[in-house]
N, C-alpha and C positions, 0 to 999 in steps of 0.2 A: 263327483258332481258333474252334471251335463255340460257340454260345451256351450249350448244356447241357454243362457241363464241370466235373469235380471239381477246382475251383481253391480252394486255401487260401492266401490272400494276407495273413495276419496271424498271426504266432506269434513266440515269444521263446526265445532260447538263453541259455546261461550268459554270453554276452558282455554281456547286460543283466540281466534278472531272471528268466530261465527257469532250469530245472534240468538241461536236456540240452544237449549240445554240438550245434553245427550238423550234424555228421555223424549223430549219433543222431536228431536231428529229421528229417533227410532219410530215414533208414532207416524211421522210424515213419510218416512221410507216405506213402512209397511202398507200404508194407505195407498202409495203409489205402485205397489206390487213388487217391491224389492224382495228378493229371496235370499241373497247373501249380502251382508252389509259390513262395512269397516268404517269406524270413526278414525280420522287421521289428523288430529290436531297438530299445529305447528310446534315442534320441539318439545312436546309435552304429552305424557301418557296418563296424566292424572285422571282423565275421564274414562279410562278403559273398563274398569270394573262396573261402573254405572252403565256403560254402553252394552256390555255382555248381558247384564240383568235385563236391560230394556229390550234387547233383541230377543231374548228368550220369551219375555212377556208378550211380545207380538208374533211369536212363531217364526222368526227369521233365523237363519244361520249366520254366524259371526266370525270374522277374522279380526284379531287385534291389529291396530294400525297407528302410524305416526308419520308426519311429514317433516323431514329433517333438513334444515337449511345448510347448504355447503357452499364454499367459494371454489370456483373452477374457472381458470382462464379469465380472472377478473370479474366474473359474472356470479350472481347468486343463483344457484341451481337447487332444486328441491328433489330429495330422494325419499320416496315413500317406502316405509317398512311395513310388511304384512306378516301376520302369523307368528310373531315373536312371543316370548314369555314376558308379560308386562311387569313382572316382578324382578327381572334380571338386573342385578346390581350395576354391572358395567354399562348397560344401556341407559339406566336411570342417571348415572353419573355423568355420562357423556352429554345427555340432554340438558342436565343442569348447567354444565359448563357452557353449552351453546346458548342457553337463555341469558347467561350472565351479562352479556354486553348490551342487552336491549335497553336497559334503563338509562345508561349514559348516552346512548345513541338518540333516545327520544328527547332528552334534554337539549341536545345539540340541534335537533330538528326544530324544536320550539324556538330556540334562539334564532335560527335562520328565518323562520316565518315572522318573528317579531321585527326583524330588520326591514320587512316589507309591509309593516303595519298590522300584522295579524298577531295580536297579543293574547296571552293566556292559553295558547294552544295545548301545552302539556297538560294543564289542569283540565281543559276541555276534553282532551282525548281520554283522560283517565275515567271520565264518566261512562265511557263505552267499553271499558276493559273489564272482563270478568276475572282475569288473572293478571295482576300488575307486572309480574315477571315477563309477560308476553305482550307488552305494549308494542304496537307496530304502526306502520304507515296506514293501514286500514282504519285504525281507531282515530288517527288524525284526520283522515279523509271524512269520516262520519261527522266529526266535530265541524269541519269546514262546510259541509252540506247543511247541517243543522243551523249554523251561524249565517247561512245565506251567502257565503263567500263564493260558492259554486253551486250549480244546480244538481250535480250528481257526482258520485265518487270517481268515475273515469275522467271527468273535467278536473277534479282536484289532482289526480295523479299526473295528468298532462301538464297542468300549470305550475304545480308546486312540489311534487314529490318524486319526480324522475331526475336522472342525472343532469346537472347543470341548472336545476331549479332551486328556488330559495330554501325549501324544506328538505332537500335531499341530503342524506348523510350515509356514505358507504359503511358497511360493517363487514368484518372478516368473520365468516362462520366456521363451521367444522371443515376439516379436510375430507375430501371424497372418500379416501381409503378408510378413514375412521368411522364415518357414518355407515358405510357398507359393512365394516367389521362389527360394529355394535349390533346391527340388525342380524347378521348371519350367526354370530356367536350366541345370540339369544334365541336362535332356532327359527328365525324368519327369513323372508326373501326380500331383497332390495329391488326397487322399481324406480327407474327415472320418471319423475312426474312431468306431465305435459311438455315433452321435448320441443314441440314446435313453438314454444313461447320464448325461447332464448335467442338472443341476438348473436348467434354463432355463425361463423363462416362454415362451409362444408368441411374444411380441414379441422376446425375446432370441434365441430359436432362428432366428427370421426374420432378425434382424440378423446372426447368425453365418453363415447360408447366403448372404445377399446380399453381405456383405463378403468372404467366402471366394471367392465367384464373381467379384467385381469384381477380386480380386487374381490371378485365373487358375485357381482351383480348379475341378475338373471332375467330381468324383465323391463319393459318400458310401457308407459301408458300410450294406448293407441286411440281409443274412443274416450274422450274427456270433454267436459264443458269448456275447457280452455283451448280446444282445437277447432278450427274451422272444418267443414266437411272434407275439403280437399286434403287436409292434413290427416284425417282418418286413413285415407288411401296411402299417403306418403309414408306414414309411420307403420302401417301394416307391412309395407314393402321393406322398410328398415328392419322391422322385427324378424322378417324372414332372412334378410341379408346377414344379419348378425347372429341369428339363432336365439333371439330373445323370446320368452313368453310375452303374452300381451295382457295388459290390464285395462279396466273400464271403470271410470268414476266421474261423477258430475262435477267435483270441486265446488260443491254447494256450500255457501256461507250464510246466506240470508234470503228469506222470501222476497225481500225488496231490492236485493242487489245482484243476485246470481243470474247468469244467462240461462243456466240449465237447472231444472229441478231434480231432486233425487229420483232415481229410477227411470228417468225419461230419455235416456240416451239411446242411439241406435245400437243394434247388436254388434258384437265383434265379428269381423269377417271370419267365415267358417274354416279358412285355411290356416288360421293361427292357433297356437297352443294357449289356452286361457291360463293366466297365472294360478288360478284356483285349482287347476289340476295338479299343480306341483305342491299344493298345500292341503291336500285332503285330510291328512292326519292332524292338522292344526285348526280345522274348522270346528267351531263350538256350536 
């Protein structure tokens, strides 16, 4: 695959917290000129076979994908897996275990919101959930916007769903080493998603990258809808510094909510090794 390629290797469907089906995402990606696509639902690969078929129907190349939630240094960090076997038993079991705590967490979030006068949040959030195992803060945010409590989802997160706010409940996710192992043993490559989004000190970020690398992680997202333009430059430099390949993905969730549309990202800097060059034999 060429280095300059309209690859979008990070987006979400109704199988996790997106609002479009895998088929609708494929149609939108193809219409926007995407040549290589990956669906990366949170902690779930149930949409992969649908996405593969939809990509083929629209003439796109495809890499299997998932975004796995891990806890590192007290923060939730996301690790994208690309190019793995979607039927790998260990990967499926690991993701099932990771999803297991979301239901109880959601009930606690609802109880916290009820204490500040927002009742019925759990039931309201469920209306926005395609997969009840994956109920998340995003679904609560959509309910609070629909209810008129806030004008948009960023306001919901700022007022209610971040640390110290009424609806925030921490959750301990998978260990970094386990998430990377599940991906690599299933034949894929692990990628640190949107590294600029985490509230890490320089030392903590260095610890994340070095531990990730020690466990077999090989890439970071550089150009992503979750990064500001200055962070494209910063993480391009970090990719070179640590010897990581670079990934590119919009992190698209919804036509109404996402800052970046599928396939509309700037190109990866030409000095970097695109992650898809390491996955040529896994492209479908």
